SEKOLNU-512581 format. One line per field, with one value per residue (C-alpha): x, y, z. Coordinates in steps of 0.5 Angstrom, whole numbers, always signed. Example, Ala and Ser with C-alpha at 12.3 -4.5 7.8 and 13.67 -1.06 7.14 Angstrom:
c1 [+25; +27]
c2 [-9; -2]
c3 [+16; +14]
END
This chain:
c1 [+184; +187; +195; +198; +203; +208; +214; +210; +213; +212; +219; +216; +209; +204; +208; +209; +214; +221; +228; +232; +236; +235; +231; +226; +225; +224; +218; +215; +216; +212; +207; +206; +205; +201; +196; +191; +190; +184; +187; +189; +196; +200; +205; +211; +216; +219; +215; +216; +218; +212; +207; +201; +205; +206; +198; +196; +201; +197; +190; +192; +195; +189; +182; +179; +183; +177; +174; +175; +182; +180; +186; +185; +189; +187; +191; +188; +181; +178; +176; +169; +168; +171; +165; +161; +167; +168; +161; +157; +151; +143; +140; +139; +144; +147; +147; +149; +147; +142; +143; +145; +152; +156; +163; +169; +167; +161; +166; +171; +166; +169; +175; +181; +181; +188; +188; +195; +197; +193; +196; +193; +186; +183; +181; +174; +175; +179; +173; +169; +174; +175; +168; +167; +173; +170; +163; +164; +158; +157; +152; +151; +151; +144; +142; +138; +140; +147; +149; +154; +161; +166; +173; +180; +184; +191; +194; +200; +204; +211; +210; +212; +205; +207; +210; +204; +200; +205; +204; +196; +196; +193; +188; +192; +186; +185; +193; +192; +187; +191; +197; +195; +201; +206; +210; +216; +219; +226; +228; +232; +239; +238; +237; +242; +243; +236; +237; +240; +234; +229; +232; +231; +224; +222; +226; +222; +215; +217; +220; +218; +223; +227; +229; +236; +241; +244; +251; +256; +258; +250; +249; +254; +252; +245; +248; +251; +245; +241; +234; +231; +224; +226; +223; +219; +225; +228; +223; +222; +230; +229; +223; +226; +233; +229; +226; +233; +237; +240; +244; +243; +245; +243; +249; +251; +249; +242; +241; +242; +244; +248; +255; +259; +266; +272; +274; +267; +263; +267; +267; +264; +270; +275; +279; +280; +280; +276; +282; +285; +289; +285; +281; +273; +269; +263; +257; +254; +249; +241; +239; +233; +232; +225; +225; +230; +227; +220; +224; +227; +220; +217; +222; +222; +214; +214; +219; +215; +209; +213; +216; +209; +206; +202; +199; +198; +197; +204; +207; +206; +208; +215; +216; +214; +208; +200; +196; +193; +200; +201; +195; +196; +203; +201; +196; +201; +206; +201; +203; +196; +198; +204; +206]
c2 [+201; +204; +206; +212; +211; +216; +215; +215; +219; +217; +215; +213; +215; +212; +208; +210; +205; +210; +207; +206; +200; +193; +190; +195; +196; +189; +189; +195; +191; +185; +190; +192; +185; +182; +188; +186; +180; +179; +173; +174; +177; +176; +181; +179; +183; +186; +191; +198; +195; +199; +193; +198; +202; +196; +194; +201; +201; +194; +197; +203; +199; +195; +195; +197; +203; +208; +204; +204; +201; +199; +198; +194; +193; +186; +186; +193; +190; +187; +180; +181; +187; +183; +180; +187; +190; +186; +184; +190; +189; +190; +195; +191; +186; +187; +192; +199; +197; +203; +203; +198; +199; +196; +193; +193; +188; +192; +199; +195; +193; +193; +195; +192; +190; +190; +186; +188; +183; +178; +173; +176; +174; +169; +162; +164; +170; +166; +161; +167; +170; +164; +163; +170; +169; +163; +164; +172; +173; +176; +176; +182; +180; +179; +179; +173; +174; +174; +179; +179; +182; +183; +185; +183; +181; +183; +181; +182; +180; +180; +173; +166; +164; +157; +156; +159; +153; +148; +150; +150; +158; +159; +155; +151; +152; +160; +160; +157; +162; +168; +166; +165; +170; +172; +179; +179; +186; +187; +190; +197; +193; +189; +196; +201; +205; +207; +210; +217; +218; +216; +220; +226; +225; +224; +230; +234; +231; +233; +240; +242; +244; +248; +242; +241; +237; +231; +232; +227; +224; +223; +220; +215; +213; +212; +207; +203; +202; +196; +199; +193; +197; +199; +205; +207; +207; +211; +216; +216; +217; +223; +226; +226; +229; +235; +236; +236; +239; +246; +247; +248; +241; +234; +232; +224; +226; +229; +222; +219; +212; +208; +209; +204; +203; +205; +198; +195; +193; +190; +182; +180; +175; +180; +183; +190; +196; +202; +207; +205; +199; +194; +189; +191; +187; +183; +185; +181; +176; +177; +174; +172; +172; +172; +178; +182; +181; +183; +190; +191; +190; +194; +200; +199; +199; +206; +209; +208; +210; +217; +218; +217; +222; +216; +214; +207; +205; +209; +206; +199; +201; +204; +197; +193; +190; +190; +194; +188; +185; +192; +192; +185; +186; +193; +189; +183; +188; +192; +198; +202; +209; +212; +219]
c3 [+186; +181; +182; +179; +174; +177; +172; +166; +160; +153; +150; +143; +140; +144; +149; +157; +158; +158; +156; +150; +153; +149; +154; +154; +147; +146; +151; +147; +141; +144; +147; +139; +137; +142; +144; +138; +141; +146; +150; +157; +158; +165; +166; +171; +174; +180; +185; +182; +175; +171; +170; +170; +165; +161; +162; +160; +153; +152; +152; +148; +142; +142; +139; +146; +147; +146; +152; +159; +162; +169; +174; +180; +186; +188; +195; +197; +197; +204; +202; +205; +199; +194; +190; +191; +188; +182; +180; +183; +188; +188; +192; +199; +198; +204; +210; +207; +200; +199; +191; +186; +184; +178; +179; +176; +170; +168; +169; +164; +159; +152; +155; +159; +166; +169; +176; +179; +185; +183; +187; +193; +191; +196; +194; +194; +190; +185; +184; +182; +178; +174; +172; +170; +165; +163; +162; +160; +165; +172; +177; +182; +189; +191; +183; +180; +173; +170; +165; +159; +160; +154; +158; +156; +162; +164; +170; +174; +180; +183; +186; +182; +181; +179; +185; +189; +185; +187; +194; +194; +194; +187; +183; +177; +173; +174; +173; +166; +164; +166; +163; +156; +154; +158; +158; +163; +165; +166; +173; +173; +175; +168; +164; +168; +161; +162; +169; +167; +162; +167; +172; +168; +166; +173; +176; +170; +172; +179; +178; +171; +166; +171; +175; +178; +174; +177; +179; +175; +181; +184; +177; +178; +185; +182; +176; +182; +186; +185; +186; +189; +189; +181; +178; +184; +188; +184; +184; +191; +192; +187; +190; +197; +194; +191; +198; +201; +196; +197; +191; +184; +182; +186; +190; +192; +199; +197; +195; +202; +199; +203; +203; +199; +201; +196; +197; +196; +202; +208; +209; +215; +216; +215; +221; +217; +222; +222; +222; +228; +226; +231; +228; +228; +233; +230; +233; +239; +236; +239; +245; +241; +234; +233; +238; +234; +227; +230; +232; +225; +222; +227; +226; +218; +218; +223; +218; +212; +215; +217; +210; +207; +212; +215; +208; +209; +201; +200; +206; +203; +196; +199; +203; +196; +200; +199; +203; +206; +208; +211; +215; +217; +220; +224; +227; +229; +231; +235; +232; +233; +235; +232; +231]
END
């Protein structure tokens, strides 16, 4: 399931990763060096840090650039459909298979297959993927013969795959097959010098050359923010600010970031007052921690769905989880009818 590289705007000829910090320049240098190799590449980075953009840059600088780049979100495919989606199927292979269809491997033949959220693959599919990578051949569901495929595999995850291997959640042999070359992307908080440039590029993409400027105070607030959602979060903040702003410049209040006290965030153990000279009373502990956490999770899920206008894929992205994880949480919390 392809994802839209929403914040793509070349900063150097042929590169989509934007930024002038030493950290992102180093990433672009690595991409230029390793793109010519056909070895599998594993991209590591937090959610929203630009892993698909890096994969596209790798493809664009490789000898496969004239052939397809196929991006797959492994966490968004129902497990029952995975084999068919990856390898294709013959007519009549299962109920509803009215015609023969190729899979992701066939679509990416002679090009690049980008496996995003690869840690979300279920164990059975990990076995089939390992065989396809090793043998460079795939068999369509319901088919009798294997077909040769020539694809370069790029994978990405925001999870610690080595830890997943230790926990038995990810196959060690597949891990080593995918991790031949590693590329690590810095979090946005590790390259704060790029925030102004990124913000300007995002605003221009969203609103054209007439996009409003960020007031100096607003930019300062952005640069102080930690951005757990990285560039994707920055884009969401600015898109929301454009919709809400009324002036010629985006002001700090348009960003809707959490207020930061002048003296820093209050220490919960400190008896500072809220302007009345009396110690602030700590909030009462919940009677049931599981119930309290359930309420918080439900509220966040509903908020993300409403903010995304009930587009579940976008809601999952806002929360930094896969679509499958979102569906599981909605089902577990019985959040079926939301308006």
